[in-house]
MIFI-654377 format. One record per residue (C-alpha): residue number from 1; x, y, z. Coordinates in steps of 0.5 Angstrom, whole numbers, padded with zeros to 4 digits. Example, Ala and Ser with C-alpha at 12.3 -4.5 7.8 and 13.67 -1.06 7.14 Angstrom:
% residues 2
> 1,0025,-0009,0016;
> 2,0027,-0002,0014;
***
This chain:
% residues 204
> 1,0211,0257,-0415;
> 2,0213,0259,-0407;
> 3,0217,0254,-0404;
> 4,0214,0251,-0398;
> 5,0220,0253,-0393;
> 6,0222,0260,-0396;
> 7,0230,0261,-0396;
> 8,0232,0265,-0389;
> 9,0234,0271,-0393;
> 10,0227,0272,-0395;
> 11,0224,0269,-0389;
> 12,0227,0274,-0385;
> 13,0225,0280,-0390;
> 14,0218,0277,-0390;
> 15,0218,0278,-0382;
> 16,0221,0285,-0382;
> 17,0216,0288,-0388;
> 18,0210,0285,-0383;
> 19,0213,0288,-0377;
> 20,0214,0295,-0381;
> 21,0207,0293,-0384;
> 22,0204,0293,-0376;
> 23,0208,0300,-0375;
> 24,0205,0303,-0380;
> 25,0199,0302,-0379;
> 26,0199,0304,-0372;
> 27,0197,0297,-0369;
> 28,0197,0296,-0362;
> 29,0196,0289,-0357;
> 30,0189,0287,-0359;
> 31,0189,0289,-0366;
> 32,0187,0284,-0372;
> 33,0192,0284,-0377;
> 34,0191,0283,-0383;
> 35,0189,0276,-0387;
> 36,0194,0272,-0390;
> 37,0192,0273,-0396;
> 38,0191,0281,-0395;
> 39,0199,0280,-0393;
> 40,0200,0277,-0399;
> 41,0197,0282,-0404;
> 42,0200,0288,-0400;
> 43,0207,0284,-0399;
> 44,0207,0281,-0405;
> 45,0209,0275,-0403;
> 46,0207,0269,-0403;
> 47,0202,0265,-0398;
> 48,0207,0259,-0396;
> 49,0212,0265,-0394;
> 50,0207,0269,-0390;
> 51,0205,0263,-0387;
> 52,0211,0261,-0385;
> 53,0213,0268,-0382;
> 54,0206,0268,-0378;
> 55,0207,0262,-0375;
> 56,0215,0264,-0373;
> 57,0211,0270,-0370;
> 58,0206,0266,-0366;
> 59,0211,0261,-0364;
> 60,0215,0268,-0360;
> 61,0208,0270,-0357;
> 62,0208,0276,-0361;
> 63,0202,0274,-0364;
> 64,0196,0270,-0363;
> 65,0190,0266,-0368;
> 66,0183,0265,-0365;
> 67,0180,0260,-0369;
> 68,0174,0263,-0373;
> 69,0176,0270,-0372;
> 70,0183,0272,-0375;
> 71,0190,0274,-0372;
> 72,0191,0279,-0367;
> 73,0197,0282,-0364;
> 74,0200,0280,-0358;
> 75,0203,0285,-0352;
> 76,0210,0283,-0353;
> 77,0213,0287,-0347;
> 78,0209,0282,-0343;
> 79,0211,0275,-0347;
> 80,0214,0269,-0345;
> 81,0220,0269,-0349;
> 82,0224,0273,-0345;
> 83,0223,0268,-0338;
> 84,0225,0262,-0343;
> 85,0232,0266,-0346;
> 86,0233,0268,-0339;
> 87,0232,0261,-0336;
> 88,0238,0259,-0341;
> 89,0242,0266,-0341;
> 90,0242,0267,-0333;
> 91,0245,0260,-0332;
> 92,0252,0262,-0333;
> 93,0255,0267,-0327;
> 94,0258,0271,-0332;
> 95,0252,0272,-0336;
> 96,0248,0275,-0330;
> 97,0253,0279,-0328;
> 98,0254,0282,-0336;
> 99,0246,0283,-0335;
> 100,0246,0288,-0329;
> 101,0252,0291,-0331;
> 102,0249,0293,-0338;
> 103,0243,0295,-0334;
> 104,0247,0300,-0330;
> 105,0251,0303,-0335;
> 106,0245,0305,-0339;
> 107,0243,0308,-0333;
> 108,0249,0312,-0333;
> 109,0249,0314,-0340;
> 110,0241,0317,-0339;
> 111,0243,0320,-0333;
> 112,0249,0324,-0337;
> 113,0245,0325,-0342;
> 114,0240,0328,-0338;
> 115,0245,0332,-0335;
> 116,0248,0335,-0341;
> 117,0242,0337,-0345;
> 118,0238,0340,-0339;
> 119,0232,0336,-0340;
> 120,0226,0338,-0337;
> 121,0224,0334,-0331;
> 122,0217,0336,-0330;
> 123,0214,0330,-0331;
> 124,0218,0326,-0326;
> 125,0217,0331,-0321;
> 126,0210,0330,-0321;
> 127,0210,0322,-0321;
> 128,0214,0323,-0315;
> 129,0210,0328,-0311;
> 130,0204,0323,-0313;
> 131,0208,0317,-0311;
> 132,0207,0314,-0317;
> 133,0214,0310,-0318;
> 134,0213,0303,-0313;
> 135,0220,0300,-0314;
> 136,0227,0304,-0316;
> 137,0227,0301,-0323;
> 138,0220,0304,-0324;
> 139,0223,0311,-0323;
> 140,0230,0309,-0326;
> 141,0225,0307,-0333;
> 142,0223,0313,-0333;
> 143,0229,0317,-0333;
> 144,0232,0313,-0339;
> 145,0225,0315,-0343;
> 146,0226,0323,-0341;
> 147,0234,0321,-0343;
> 148,0230,0321,-0351;
> 149,0234,0315,-0353;
> 150,0227,0309,-0354;
> 151,0233,0304,-0356;
> 152,0236,0305,-0350;
> 153,0230,0305,-0346;
> 154,0228,0298,-0350;
> 155,0234,0294,-0348;
> 156,0234,0296,-0341;
> 157,0226,0293,-0340;
> 158,0228,0287,-0343;
> 159,0235,0287,-0339;
> 160,0230,0289,-0333;
> 161,0227,0283,-0334;
> 162,0232,0278,-0334;
> 163,0235,0282,-0328;
> 164,0229,0281,-0324;
> 165,0231,0273,-0324;
> 166,0237,0274,-0321;
> 167,0235,0281,-0316;
> 168,0229,0282,-0312;
> 169,0225,0288,-0314;
> 170,0228,0295,-0310;
> 171,0222,0298,-0307;
> 172,0220,0305,-0307;
> 173,0220,0307,-0299;
> 174,0221,0313,-0296;
> 175,0228,0313,-0296;
> 176,0230,0312,-0303;
> 177,0224,0316,-0305;
> 178,0228,0322,-0302;
> 179,0234,0320,-0305;
> 180,0230,0320,-0312;
> 181,0227,0327,-0310;
> 182,0235,0330,-0309;
> 183,0237,0326,-0315;
> 184,0233,0329,-0319;
> 185,0234,0336,-0316;
> 186,0242,0334,-0318;
> 187,0240,0333,-0325;
> 188,0236,0340,-0326;
> 189,0242,0344,-0322;
> 190,0248,0340,-0325;
> 191,0251,0337,-0319;
> 192,0255,0331,-0322;
> 193,0258,0329,-0317;
> 194,0253,0328,-0312;
> 195,0248,0326,-0317;
> 196,0252,0320,-0318;
> 197,0253,0319,-0310;
> 198,0246,0319,-0310;
> 199,0245,0315,-0316;
> 200,0250,0309,-0312;
> 201,0245,0310,-0306;
> 202,0239,0308,-0309;
> 203,0242,0302,-0312;
> 204,0244,0299,-0305;
***
């Protein structure tokens, strides 16, 4: 008989298997996920274990249950967990600095990757020409995406949400836009010294 409160190892395994199933099925925010009974059958797990895992995901704001309709996937990028954690993490002065330094480290490593690999910058050039970037961070986020490291991109996004609680967003004015264009040119021409100079100008 299934225990009403599964041990932590089994619980974490079920949560991970639900996450993998969501990814495998290609579910997007707003899509309905399988019922508790279906999940129990597919994952070969007890109903109470499935119920506990779903409850945890709902508490984290990753899914929502609508009475009479079912359970639906939420957009994790916008859920309140980042803000909730930030109210605790960012009370510490060193933690604030660590967040910003780690964010900067990811940006620098992405620039080095692009510089060394010769990745095409056509998409970013088109976005700059169309003035699609409203903030410096939106430009940096696209650079990290171009580096090809998806995990770095996800970590950077979370850190940027924390960082927004410490620093105001730097708007993309004409001067910053010019620096972005020159930075992309330096990446394409592999001018590393000039690239770093332009990067730091973006950050100030």
